[in-house]
C-alpha positions in Angstrom: 0.1 0.0 0.1 2.6 2.5 -1.2 0.0 5.5 -1.2 -0.1 5.5 2.6 3.6 4.8 3.4 4.5 8.6 3.8 4.0 9.9 7.2 0.2 11.6 7.3 -0.8 10.2 3.9 -3.6 8.4 5.4 -4.7 11.6 7.2 -4.4 13.6 3.9 -6.7 11.1 2.2 -9.2 11.3 5.1 -9.3 15.0 4.9 -9.7 15.2 1.2 -12.5 12.6 1.2 -14.4 14.8 3.7 -14.0 17.9 1.8 -15.1 16.2 -1.4 -18.5 15.6 0.1 -18.7 19.5 -0.7 -20.2 20.5 2.8 -20.1 24.3 2.9 -20.3 24.4 6.6 -17.4 21.9 7.1 -15.0 23.5 9.9 -11.8 22.4 11.0 -13.3 21.3 14.3 -15.7 19.1 12.6 -12.7 17.4 10.7 -10.9 16.9 14.0 -13.7 15.3 15.6 -14.1 13.0 12.7 -10.5 12.0 12.4 -9.9 11.9 16.1 -6.9 14.4 15.8 -6.4 18.0 17.2 -7.5 21.0 15.4 -4.1 22.1 15.1 -3.2 18.9 13.2 -6.0 19.5 10.9 -5.1 23.0 10.3 -1.3 22.0 9.5 -2.6 19.2 7.1 -5.0 21.4 5.4 -2.1 24.0 4.9 0.0 21.2 3.1 -2.8 20.1 0.9 -3.3 23.8 0.0 0.3 24.1 -0.8 0.4 20.9 -2.9 -2.7 22.1 -4.8 -5.1 19.5 -3.8 -7.8 21.8 -2.3 -8.4 25.7 -2.5 -9.4 28.0 0.3 -10.0 31.7 0.9 -7.4 32.6 3.5 -6.9 29.2 4.7 -10.5 29.1 6.0 -13.7 27.1 5.0 -15.4 26.6 2.9 -12.6 24.1 1.5 -12.9 23.0 -2.1 -11.3 20.0 -3.7 -9.5 20.5 -7.0 -9.2 18.0 -9.9 -5.6 17.2 -8.7 -7.3 16.4 -5.3 -9.9 14.3 -6.9 -7.5 12.3 -8.9 -5.4 11.6 -5.8 -8.3 10.5 -3.8 -9.4 8.1 -6.5 -5.8 6.6 -6.8 -5.5 6.2 -3.0 -9.1 4.8 -2.8 -8.2 2.1 -5.4 -4.9 1.4 -3.6 -6.8 1.1 -0.2 -9.4 -1.2 -1.7 -7.0 -3.5 -3.2 -5.3 -3.7 -0.1 -8.5 -4.3 2.0 -9.6 -7.0 -0.8 -6.3 -8.9 -0.2 -6.6 -8.6 3.7 -10.3 -9.9 3.5 -9.2 -12.7 1.2 -6.7 -13.8 3.7 -9.2 -13.5 6.6 -11.8 -15.5 4.8 -9.2 -18.4 4.5 -7.7 -17.9 8.1 -8.2 -21.0 10.2 -11.1 -22.1 7.9 -9.2 -24.5 5.9 -7.7 -27.4 7.9 -5.6 -30.4 6.8 -6.1 -34.0 7.4 -5.1 -37.3 6.2 -7.6 -39.1 4.1 -8.2 -42.7 5.6 -9.9 -43.6 2.1 -10.3 -41.9 -1.3 -12.4 -38.8 -0.7 -14.3 -36.8 -3.3 -14.6 -32.9 -3.6 -17.6 -31.6 -2.2 -18.4 -34.4 0.1 -19.0 -34.2 3.9 -16.7 -36.3 5.8 -16.1 -37.3 9.2 -13.1 -36.5 11.3 -11.3 -38.4 14.0 -7.9 -38.7 15.9 -5.7 -41.9 15.9 -2.4 -41.8 17.4 -2.5 -37.9 17.8 -3.2 -37.3 13.9 -6.4 -36.2 12.4 -7.9 -38.4 9.8 -11.0 -38.1 7.7 -13.4 -40.6 6.2 -16.7 -41.3 4.8 -18.2 -42.3 8.0 -20.3 -39.8 9.9 -18.5 -38.6 13.3 -19.1 -36.1 15.9 -17.0 -33.6 14.0 -17.5 -33.2 10.2 -16.1 -31.1 7.4 -16.4 -30.7 3.6 -13.7 -31.8 1.2 -12.2 -28.8 -0.7 -10.3 -31.0 -3.3 -10.6 -34.9 -4.1 -7.8 -36.8 -2.3 -6.6 -40.4 -2.5 -6.2 -42.6 0.6 -3.1 -41.9 2.6 -2.7 -38.3 1.0 -3.2 -34.9 2.8 -6.8 -33.5 2.2 -8.0 -29.9 2.6 -11.3 -29.3 4.7 -13.6 -26.7 5.4 -16.7 -25.8 7.2 -15.7 -27.9 10.2 -18.5 -28.4 12.7 -18.8 -30.3 16.0 -16.2 -31.7 18.2 -13.5 -34.2 17.6 -13.9 -37.1 20.0 -10.6 -37.2 21.8 -9.5 -38.3 25.3 -6.4 -36.4 26.6 -3.7 -38.5 27.3 -1.3 -38.7 30.4 2.5 -38.1 31.1 4.7 -40.2 33.2 7.8 -38.2 34.0 11.0 -40.3 35.3 13.4 -38.1 36.9 17.0 -39.5 36.3 20.1 -38.8 38.4 22.7 -36.2 37.0 26.1 -37.1 35.9 27.4 -36.0 39.2 25.2 -38.4 40.8 26.1 -41.2 38.5 23.9 -40.6 35.6 22.8 -43.9 33.8 24.9 -45.9 36.1 23.0 -45.1 39.1 19.6 -45.3 37.1 17.0 -47.9 38.1 16.6 -49.4 34.5 14.4 -52.2 35.8 11.9 -49.6 37.0 12.0 -47.5 33.9 11.3 -51.0 31.8 8.6 -51.8 33.9 6.8 -48.5 33.5 7.3 -48.7 29.8 5.8 -52.1 29.6 3.0 -51.6 32.0 2.0 -48.2 31.1 0.7 -45.2 33.0 -0.5 -44.9 36.6 -4.1 -45.6 35.2 -2.9 -48.6 33.3 -2.9 -46.9 29.8 -0.2 -48.0 27.4 2.7 -45.8 26.5 2.4 -44.3 23.0 5.5 -41.9 22.9 9.0 -41.7 24.4 10.3 -38.3 25.2 14.0 -37.5 26.4 15.6 -34.4 27.7 19.3 -34.5 28.4 22.3 -36.6 27.5 21.7 -39.1 30.2 17.9 -39.7 29.1 19.1 -40.5 25.7 21.6 -42.9 27.1 19.1 -44.6 29.2 16.5 -44.9 26.4 19.1 -46.5 24.1 20.2 -49.1 26.9 16.6 -50.0 27.2 16.1 -50.2 23.3 13.4 -47.6 23.5 12.7 -45.4 20.2 12.9 -41.9 20.9 9.9 -39.8 19.6 10.3 -36.5 21.4 13.8 -35.0 21.9 13.9 -31.3 21.2 11.7 -28.9 23.3 10.7 -32.1 25.0 8.3 -30.4 27.8 6.4 -28.7 25.1 6.2 -31.8 22.9 5.1 -34.0 25.7 2.5 -31.7 26.7 1.3 -31.2 23.0 1.2 -35.1 22.5 -0.7 -35.6 25.6 -3.1 -33.1 24.7 -3.7 -35.0 21.4 -4.7 -38.1 23.4 -1.2 -39.6 23.5 0.3 -41.1 26.7 4.0 -40.2 27.0 6.9 -41.6 29.0 9.2 -38.6 29.6 12.8 -39.1 30.9 14.5 -36.1 32.2 17.5 -35.1 34.4 17.7 -33.2 37.7 15.8 -30.0 37.7 14.6 -30.5 34.2 11.5 -31.9 35.8 10.2 -28.5 36.6 9.8 -27.5 33.1 7.8 -30.6 32.5 5.6 -29.8 35.3 5.1 -26.2 34.2 4.0 -27.3 30.7 1.9 -30.1 31.8 0.0 -28.2 34.5 -0.6 -25.1 32.0 -2.1 -27.6 29.6 -4.0 -29.3 32.4 -2.5 -32.7 31.7 -2.5 -35.6 34.3 0.9 -36.5 35.1 3.0 -38.6 37.4 6.6 -38.0 38.6 8.9 -40.9 39.4 12.2 -41.0 40.9 14.4 -43.1 38.6 17.5 -43.3 40.9 18.5 -46.8 42.2 
């Protein structure tokens, strides 16, 4: 929107627009009230507009008249503003109204589909669900599909997090870690008995422990946030962390209102 990049350009446009209405009784105080600026600011802008040949005035006082040059300027600026507004509206019309999912089967454009979560991933299929959307473009099974007009709520149970605090390197690290305890939690699941879906690690010792137990790491970087996000999507996470790192997990989990259990992983 180049027309309005210069300082005061928008104010000039507004003043010229008001003067173009040809109100013979238009006063500077009226302009000040409409534009939300001071009378002094109006006076200074009018003086500039007169000097630039956009309006005429006798002794700098009303009635003000817009010149042909001023009319041309208002038209150019109005077109520029309209184009900018149209582009913003187009963006807003699509903002958060198009959502991606994975097509669980071949889906046709324009069809209503059901949405469901599985392993923390959003899927769409032809079966009716508590949440539905409309397919924007046909998609084959396994590919991403664009959806719009989402309605309802996706059935999803919030997961849990089990955070095991490991000894620091000064405390012995993996050598003083209760590997049997961690293996037992991994195999038997959360405190409520739900199976573990994802493994998160924070710190070098956590990575070593996971490797010793043959556990595949799913979440490594920004592990506290990743753990909370995964749990929010219905996944149960076993998180290994070292020393004071536990505090970061607790903050994130409590902020997201995720159920969690802290276990001391030392022998």
